[in-house]
C-alpha positions as CSV (number, residue, x, y, z in Angstrom):
1,M,0.0,0.0,0.0
2,K,2.9,2.4,0.8
3,N,4.4,1.6,-2.6
4,L,1.1,2.5,-4.4
5,K,1.0,5.9,-2.6
6,F,4.6,6.6,-3.5
7,I,4.0,5.7,-7.2
8,L,0.8,8.0,-7.3
9,L,2.7,10.8,-5.6
10,A,5.6,10.5,-8.1
11,F,3.1,10.5,-11.0
12,L,1.3,13.6,-9.7
13,I,4.6,15.5,-9.3
14,S,5.8,14.6,-12.8
15,C,2.4,15.7,-14.3
16,L,2.6,19.0,-12.4
17,T,6.2,19.6,-13.6
18,F,5.2,18.9,-17.2
19,T,2.2,21.2,-17.0
20,Y,4.2,24.0,-15.4
21,G,7.0,23.7,-18.1
22,Q,4.4,24.0,-20.9
23,E,2.7,27.1,-19.3
24,S,6.0,28.9,-18.6
25,G,6.9,29.1,-22.3
26,E,9.2,26.0,-22.6
27,S,8.4,24.4,-25.9
28,S,9.4,21.2,-27.7
29,S,11.3,21.4,-31.0
30,S,8.1,20.7,-32.9
31,E,6.3,23.7,-31.4
32,S,9.2,26.1,-32.2
33,S,9.3,25.0,-35.8
34,T,6.1,27.1,-36.6
35,S,7.1,30.3,-38.4
36,E,5.8,33.8,-37.9
37,T,3.9,35.4,-40.7
38,G,4.3,38.8,-42.4
39,T,1.7,41.0,-44.0
40,I,1.2,42.5,-47.5
41,C,-1.0,45.6,-47.5
42,F,-2.4,46.8,-50.8
43,I,-3.3,50.5,-50.9
44,R,-5.5,52.1,-53.5
45,K,-6.2,55.8,-53.9
46,T,-6.2,56.1,-57.7
47,G,-8.2,59.4,-58.0
48,F,-11.2,59.9,-60.2
49,F,-10.3,57.8,-63.2
50,G,-11.2,54.2,-62.7
51,S,-12.7,54.8,-59.3
52,A,-16.0,53.1,-60.1
53,S,-14.5,49.7,-60.7
54,A,-12.7,47.4,-58.3
55,F,-9.2,46.2,-59.1
56,K,-8.3,42.6,-58.6
57,T,-5.2,42.0,-56.5
58,F,-3.0,38.9,-56.5
59,I,-0.3,37.4,-54.4
60,D,1.8,34.7,-56.1
61,E,-0.8,34.6,-58.9
62,K,-3.6,33.8,-56.4
63,F,-6.6,36.2,-56.2
64,V,-6.8,37.8,-52.8
65,C,-9.0,40.8,-53.0
66,K,-11.3,42.9,-55.2
67,L,-10.0,46.3,-54.0
68,N,-12.2,49.4,-54.3
69,N,-10.9,53.0,-54.6
70,K,-9.9,54.8,-51.4
71,R,-9.4,51.4,-49.6
72,Y,-6.7,49.2,-48.4
73,S,-6.5,45.4,-47.6
74,M,-4.2,43.4,-45.4
75,H,-3.1,39.8,-46.2
76,E,-1.0,37.5,-44.0
77,V,1.7,35.5,-45.9
78,S,4.7,33.4,-45.1
79,P,8.0,35.3,-44.9
80,G,10.1,35.5,-48.0
81,S,9.8,36.6,-51.6
82,H,6.3,37.0,-53.1
83,I,5.0,38.2,-56.5
84,V,2.2,40.7,-56.4
85,S,0.1,42.1,-59.3
86,V,-3.1,44.0,-60.0
87,Q,-5.5,44.0,-63.0
88,F,-8.8,45.3,-64.1
89,G,-10.8,42.1,-64.3
90,G,-10.9,38.4,-63.8
91,K,-10.0,36.2,-60.8
92,K,-7.1,34.5,-62.6
93,S,-3.8,36.3,-62.9
94,K,-3.2,37.4,-66.5
95,K,0.1,36.8,-68.1
96,K,0.2,40.4,-69.4
97,A,-0.3,41.9,-65.9
98,E,2.8,43.6,-64.6
99,K,4.3,41.4,-61.8
100,F,6.2,43.0,-58.9
101,Q,8.4,41.1,-56.4
102,V,8.3,42.0,-52.7
103,N,10.3,40.6,-49.8
104,V,8.1,40.0,-46.7
105,E,9.8,39.9,-43.3
106,P,8.3,38.0,-40.3
107,G,6.1,40.2,-38.1
108,K,6.4,43.2,-40.5
109,I,4.0,44.8,-43.0
110,T,5.1,45.3,-46.6
111,Y,3.1,48.2,-48.2
112,V,2.2,47.9,-51.9
113,Q,0.5,50.8,-53.6
114,V,-1.7,50.3,-56.6
115,I,-0.9,52.8,-59.3
116,M,-3.1,53.7,-62.3
117,E,-1.8,55.5,-65.3
118,T,-4.2,56.9,-67.8
119,G,-3.1,57.3,-71.4
120,A,-4.7,58.5,-74.6
121,L,-5.4,55.0,-75.9
122,V,-4.5,52.6,-73.0
123,N,-4.9,52.7,-69.2
124,N,-2.3,50.8,-67.1
125,I,-2.4,49.6,-63.5
126,Y,0.6,48.2,-61.6
127,C,2.0,47.7,-58.1
128,E,4.8,49.7,-56.4
129,E,6.3,49.1,-52.9
130,V,6.1,52.2,-50.7
131,T,7.7,53.0,-47.3
132,E,5.8,52.7,-44.0
133,N,5.8,56.5,-43.6
134,T,4.3,57.1,-47.0
135,A,1.7,54.3,-46.5
136,T,0.6,55.5,-43.1
137,R,0.2,59.0,-44.4
138,K,-2.0,57.8,-47.3
139,M,-3.9,55.3,-45.2
140,K,-5.2,58.1,-42.9
141,F,-7.8,58.9,-45.6
142,L,-8.6,55.3,-46.6
143,K,-10.8,52.6,-45.2
144,P,-10.1,48.9,-44.9
145,D,-11.8,47.0,-47.7
146,K,-13.9,44.4,-45.9
147,K,-15.4,43.0,-49.1
148,C,-12.3,41.1,-50.1
149,K,-13.1,38.1,-52.2
């Protein structure tokens, strides 16, 4: 009977020690292998021309948002290099759409502005990376686009 009490006490202490280690932030190697994400923020303030239609934004040729004028949208992605693009229509990335490469760092936001150029015969839209200072100044007057997808 004394041996059974000793075994139960030892088991209880080992369970408490394991639980305390997990709560205090100690982690196993499988838990630490999860990577942090970064964010790509598309910003659109293209003025009067083209303001009535939404632009389709893409990350790595995957449709992520139908972005309206005077709006921005945030998208979590894995850290590393990504290709972003924007186009007038369609939910499949077109080969002719200008592609732009951005490098996303873990825990940081990469700001991408949508630019629209109007010409006599052809209108063009493309992406351009902007600094955090420029983005925050522009985003003061914009709203988040909650109608993505």
